[in-house]
N, C-alpha and C positions, 0 to 999 in steps of 0.2 A: 637215199635225202640223208644231208650229212645231220651229224648230229647236233644239237644247236648248244651243247655245254661242252663241246671242244673247238680250238683254235683249228679253221679251214681257211686255207690260204685260198683255194675255188669259189668260198662264197663270202667270205671277210668282208662285212659291211662296217664299221664302225658306226654309224647312226646316232648313236649315243654322246657323240661329242659334237664338237662346231666345228667348221666349215674345213679352218685352216690345219688343226689336229688328224682330223677324218683324210684330208688329202695327202699329209706326209705319212700316215700310218702304213696308207693303202699305195703310196708312192715308194714305200721301202719294202713293203712285200711285194712287188710289182717286179722292185730291182732285184733282187735275189732271186723270184722265179724266175725271170727271161736269164740269168746267169747259167742256170739250170743245174741239175745233179751231179753230172759228171765234174763241172768246173767247181762247185762247194768241197767236191768231196776231196779232191786235188791239192785244193788250196791247202786242205784242214792236212795232209797226209806231205806235203813239200813243206809248210810250214812259212808259206809266205806271208810278209809283211802288209797289214791292212789298209794299202794305198790306196786301190780303187774304192774302195767301201768310204774312207774315211774322205777320198775326193767327192762321192756321190753328196755325203752330207754335208760338205762345203757347202756345192751347190745348191742344196734344197735348203740349206740352213737348218739341218735336223737337230743337232745339238744347241745350237748357238735359240731355237725358240723353244726346245723341251728344258732348256738347263740356264736358263738367264731369269732370275726373278722380277716379275714385276718391277720391283725397286728401283731394279738396274737397268731396263729397257732404257730406249731412247723415244724420241717424241716420234709417232707413228709406229710403233712396234706394239701394237695393240696386243700383238699372241703371244708375245714373250710372258712365258710364268713360268714359276714351278709347281705343277700340277702333279701330285702322285697318282693318281688314276689314269690319266696318260703316260704316264711314266712307268708304270706298270704293265699297262698295254705294250709298250715297245718292251720293257725286257721281256714281256714274253715271246714277242715274234722273232725278235735278239737269240734267244735261248732254242726259238724253232729252228733257224737254219744253220746256230754255229756259237758257242762259247763263246770264242776267239773274238766276234764281233759284240758280243756282249760284254767282254773285259774291258777290249778300248774305250767302250759307255760307261761302263763302274766306274774304272778308276777315275776317268775323268770326273766324273759324278764326287770321289772321294775328294780329289785333289783342289775342288770349288768349294768343299765342305768351308773349310778354315778362310776364305776368300768370302764368301757370303756372308758370314757370322762377324765377321772384321769392319769396325768403322773406320777402317782407313778405303776415304774416299777413293782415293788414284788407284790403289790394288784392286776398287770392286770395277772400276771404270776402264781399265787394261785389262781384266779378264772378260766382261764384256766383249771389248772389242777384239780380244782373242780367239772367242767362242763367235765371232761373226763372223770372225776368217776362215775359220772352219778348225782350230788348232785343237788340238787334245790338251788335259791335264793330269798329272800326279797326285800322290799323295805321299809323301816321304816322310815315313811314324816309324816303319818296325826298320830294328838293323840289324846285323846277323849273329852278333852274341846274346842279343837282350830282346830279340823277337819283335813284339808289340808292343816290351814292359816300359813304359813311359816313364818310369821314374829313372829308371838308369839308361837315357840316352847319352852317345859320346860322340853329338851331334856337339864340339865348343863354338861358343861365340866370343870371341874376342873383343873389348871393344876398343876403339879408336877415336881419334878426333884428327883430319883430314889439313892440309894446309890450311886449306880455306874458312875454318875451323868447325866444319859440320862435322855430325859426328854419327856413328854408325858401328858395324861390328864386323869384323873378319871369323868367315863358320869354315871351321875344319872338321873332317866326320866324314864317315860313311853310311848310307842305308843302304838297304838290300832286301828282295823282293818286294819292289817298288813299277807294280806296272808303267807303260807309258814312258818310263823311264828314259827311254832312246828318245823320244820326238815329242814331249811334252812344251810349249810354250810358255805354259808357267809349271812349277810342281811347286807345294806347298810343304814347308819341311817344316820338322817340329826340334828343336834343340836347349841349350842349354848357355846362359851364360858364365863368363870362367871367375867374375866377381861377385856372384850371387849363390850365395846358396840356399837350398831349397826349392818348393815350389815357385817361389817367388821371382829365378832365375831363366824357367822358359820361356820361349822364345818361338813364335813360328811365324815363318817369315818366306816370300815368295823369292825363287831361283827360277832362272832362266836355262833351259839345259842347253841350251846354242853357247852358253858363255864360256871362257877358255879356260875357267877355273873350275868348272863342270866337268869332270872325268866319268863317260859310263863305260864302267869295267868289263859288263858283260849282262848277258841272257842269261839267267842261272833258272830257266827249265826247258826243254825242247820240242816249245811250242810257237805256233804266228802270235801268243799272246807271248810280249816284249816284258817281262819280268826282270827287272834290273838290277844290280848291282851298281851304283854311281858314289863317287867318291868328289867331295869338294876342298880344296888346297885354298885356304888362303882366299875365300869366294867373300866380294864384297857387300857385305847388306847393308842398305843405306836407307835410313826413314822411313822413307818412303814405301822400301819394301817390306816391312813390319807390320806383319796382320795381327798378331796377339801378344802380347808380354804377362809373365807371373802364371797367377790361378788361371784367368781368362782360356791363355794357349791350351792348361791340361784340359778344362771344358770342352774348348774347339776341337779337340779331339778325341774325345768320347762323344761328343754332340754328332760331332760327322761321321760316327760309323753307326752311331745309331739309326742317321740319315740315308747312310750307305749299304746296311744290311741287310734294310727292308727287301733291296732287290733281288737279292740273292731266289728268293721263293719264286717270284712268278718266271726267273731263267729258267727257274729248274722245271715248273708247267710246261713250259717251252720244247724243251727236252726232251721231256716224256710226253706229249701229243704227236710229236712228229713219228717218235719209236714205234707208238702206238698204231701209228696207221699201218706202218711197215711190218709188226709182230703179229697184229689180225690176220692181216691179208694171207700172210705167208701163210701164217698157218691154217687159216681157209683152204686155200686152196692146196695144201701139202696134203697127201694121198698115203697113209702108211698100214699097214694089212691091210687093206681093202678097206680102207674107212678114211673121210677127213682125220684128221687132227684132230679140229674143233669136237667131233666126237667123244671122245673121250672125256669121260668126267672128272677128272682131275686136272684136264686141262681148261674144261671152262670155266673149271674154278680159281684157278692160277689166273686166269682173263679176265673174268669176272672180279674179282678180288683188286687186280691191278686197277682195272676201269675205276671202280669204288673208290677207291684210295687218291686216284688223280681226279675224279671230280671234287672231293672233301680238299685236296690244296686247292683248289679252286677257288672254293665255296669260302674257305680258309681265308685267304689271300683276299678278296674280294670285298669281306668286313672288313678285314684291317687296313685296307684304306681309307672306310669311314673314318676308323677313329684318328687313324693320323691326322686324316683333314679337318676335324672334327676338334683336333685339341689345343690348350692352348694352358697358362698358367694353373686354371683351377680343373683342368682336366687331363692327364695326364697318363690317363688306360695305355695309351696305346706304348709305355714304356714297357708292358708285360707282354704286351701282343706283338712288337716285332721282334723282340729274341723267340718269339715260336714260331713267327714266319722262319726266321732262320734257323732254327734247331728243327723244330716239327714239319717243317714244310715240306727241306731237302733230305731229312732225314724221310719222308716221307716217299720223296721220289729216288730215294735209292731202292725203298721196294717195291717199286713202282717196275723198275729197270729190270729186276732181278728176279722178279716175276714172271714176267714177260721174254725173258732171255731161259728160264729150263724150260719154255714151252717151243721155244724156235732154236735152244741147242746152239749148234755151230753156226747154223748160218748167220749168230750175232758178231758174226766173228770175219764175215765178208767184208773186204774193203770196197766194192761199190755199193755199200748199205751203208746209210746213216745211223745204225743203229749201232755198227762198231766204233762211234765217237762218243753218243752219246753214251756209252757205260762203261767210255770213260772219261768223259767229263763230270756225269753226275756224280760222280764220288767228291770231285772238288768244293763244290756247295756248301755243301757241312761243314767243313774244313778253313773255310774263308771266313771274313771276320770275326774271327772267334771260333774256338771247336765247339764242336755241341755239350761239351761239357762245360766250356766257361757260361756259355746260355743257359744250362742247366741252372745252374748252382747261379745264376742270374735271375734266373724265372722262380726260384726257389723264396726270394728275397718279398715276392707277392702273394704269396700263398695262405695266410693268416687271413691276414684281408680281402682277398678275394675271396674265398670259401666260406667265413664266415663272421664278418665287420661290412657288410654290403650297405650303400648308401642309397638316395634317389639323386637321379641324373636324367635329363630331358633326353629324351629319346634318339639314339643318333641316326638319319636319312643317310639314306644315297647317296655318297657326295662325287655326281658324274659332272658337277658345275665346273667352269671356265672360271675357278678361281686362283689367286696364289696361294700357297700355303706358308705363308708367309713364316708361321710360327716358329718352325722346323729351324730356321736360324737365327732364332730368338728363344731357344730353349731355356737360358740359364745355365747355372748350375748344376752341375751332375751330379747328383746327390739325392738324399731322401726319401729313397725308394719305399723303404719298410712302410712309410707314410702314404704312399698313390692308394685310395679308395677307390670303389669296383661298383657299378649297379650289381642287382641280385641276378647269381647266374641261372636260378631256377626258373626265372621266367623265361628262358629259352625253353628250356627243358618242356617246363609244364603244357606250351605251346604244341607239344607231339608227343602230350604223354598216351594217347593211342596208339600212335609206331610203336609195334611190339618193341624193337630192340634198341631205340630209344629208352622206350620206359625199363628194359631192363639192364643197359647203360646208367640209368639213374641209378636205380639202385647201387652201382659200383660207387659213384661218384657222392650218394649219402651219406656209404659206408666210406670216403677217406673223407669224410669231415667227421667221424664220428673218431676214425683215428686219430686226426689232427685235434680233436678236443679231448681224449682221453689216451692214446699211447705216444702221442709224439715223442720223436727224437729226443733224450736227455742231453745232460751236457757235453757228455763223455761222444755219445754219436753225432751230437752236431758239428764235432770236430773229426767226422767219419766221413770222407767227403765221397765214398765210394756205398755207404750204405745211404747218405742226403739221394746221390744220384738216382739211387732206383725209387724213392719217394716221388722226386721230381718229373720222373716219368708217369707218374701214376696221375698228379699234379696238373702234366701238361694235357692228358688226354683229357682233364676235365674241361679247361680251358679250349681245346678244339671241338670239339664238342659243342660247346655253346655259340660260339662263332659260325661255325656250318649252320645249326640250329638256325641262329637268326635268318643267315643270308638265306638259307631254304627255304623259310617265308617272305624275305623283301622278293625272291622270283618264283616263287611257285613253283618247288622243284617238288616232280614226281617222286612220291611217297614210294613206291617199290627202292627208287637208287636209294633213298636214304635208308630205308630199311636197313637196305644191303650193304649200306655203309657203317651202319651202329653195329651190323654182326660182326664185321670186321674190328671194332673197336671194342665191343663187348669182348673179344680175343685176346685180342694187346692188353687191355688191362687185367683179364687173368693171367695173361704170361706174365708181366712186369711187376703181378702180386706175387707170384710163384718166387721169381727171384728176388724182391724181398725176402722172403721166406728163409730164401736158402744164404743170406746175409751173415757172413760171421757174427756180427754183431747184434744181429736180433734180439726182443730179448721173448721171451715165452709170449705175453700176451703180445703181443706185435708178430709171431709166429700161428696164433690163432686167429688173430683175423685175417689175416693174407690168405689164409686158407678159406674162413670166411667170407671174403670177398671176389670168389672164383666165382664165375657164371657161366653155363653153354648159353650159347644165343639162341634166339628163336629161329627154328626151321620153318619154311614156307615155299615148297617145290611152285608154286604157282608165282610167287615174287622172284624167284629165285630164274626161274624163265624168261620172267618177264623182261630181266635185267638181262639176261644171256641174250636175249633177240637180240639187245641194245648194240652190245659187243657185236655181237655177228656182225650186225649191219653198218662196222666199220670197215671191214673189206670192200676193197678196192675203191672207199670214198675219198682216198686222196694219194695219188703218188705225183712225186714232183714229175716236172718234164727234162728227160736228158740234158 
């Protein structure tokens, strides 16, 4: 019997969505399944461009239906909307079959961000039409010299007036690491005017990769993902091409990343799920020294840890969707949960793959398995849309208010309704993070106080509150990012556990699985506390705190056996047809 907590193409029925969403999700799964594993792996190995996949998407209207906000949809297009819940579901499917497919979709989302935030009606209409024609999009932000440092862009826009008296710009400069730059019908490009200094000179504009002044330099990675370097030479930017100017262009860049980086978590989940089916099936049927590999205690522990970590990834990400969809000017809690999905869920994905790889060993290198590409691709997600360190530093901005200064909010329900998430393109200025307020995190933990390892972890969470209140980093330590990142890891675990518990309650999760998951989180917290203890700048009081925060998980052999039975049952549950 299939595990209801994991995605399985053989049993997948997204009945919680509306009919057209169900049709498109199921059609996407069927398209991949009909191609078969051999073709899937060969396309990955040969670095083939995704033309047939994009043709399928165009034929079905997949990207157009999922990525056109209701405000940009035409008459009779009621199924088009920007719905984070179904976008997350599609991320998971793409990750399950191959990150190359997800990447073409992801950078289309990023390319659309500045357009859907723009007041330029003509550009919005053009984007909607291109989507309906099956085109992909690109996000021209980063540069070879400056990376994604938008304060230092060298894409220069020279104002000019043509012979008809119409104003515009001529854009010259290069962009680097730009997905879909080889094929995008519209590229959202960030630059600055030569005649205005500072933030007021920023411009976001729409370019066409087919224009003669757009020069594709190369694919900077060795992959089916076309991660381009391109150059504009005297590219004509008309008034109708301008998406944002001044500080609004700066905000559009950051808010687009806010929307787009959420997608990394569910892609990571899909990768781990496919790899887990392969790993458990192989280990369960492999005999060493006269015993199945899964009879060895260390193998059971590693696979069980991988399983509960994966369940935790799903629980956190599903609950974060609800906060995204409920967000508004007076509720910006998503601004914490978003970098959490990007940083925490994707690094959990790496741990899941590593645990399974330790079990299957050399099997993980074999070219005929999905696992070989999973082991490579899982590494990329923590490094896209801001590094782990960047997102940890961002998370720290919320720590004091989240832990010590809660306020009342109405309870956020599960959000699977067919609604347009309009606020994501109306976020406003990208600042004021330290003023964002949160509901009381303790409520989620209180609901599971009887679960032994939740209670044990709650002790550690309370200890972190005491750390912030009594031995928080001083002014000098606040400039020591190495020290702060250790604190950030501890805080991230508390936030992670909170949303896991909220989703566990909403879905009536088996408490054996939850208890086993929190035994892992107790170990993780203890490990980061020991790491903090060893930091060069840690004070004696902070070192004493760190050692006092270390806990041993509550051991329960019967609980562990129940969880292992769930893992063992995955063997042979799913295998992609050849």
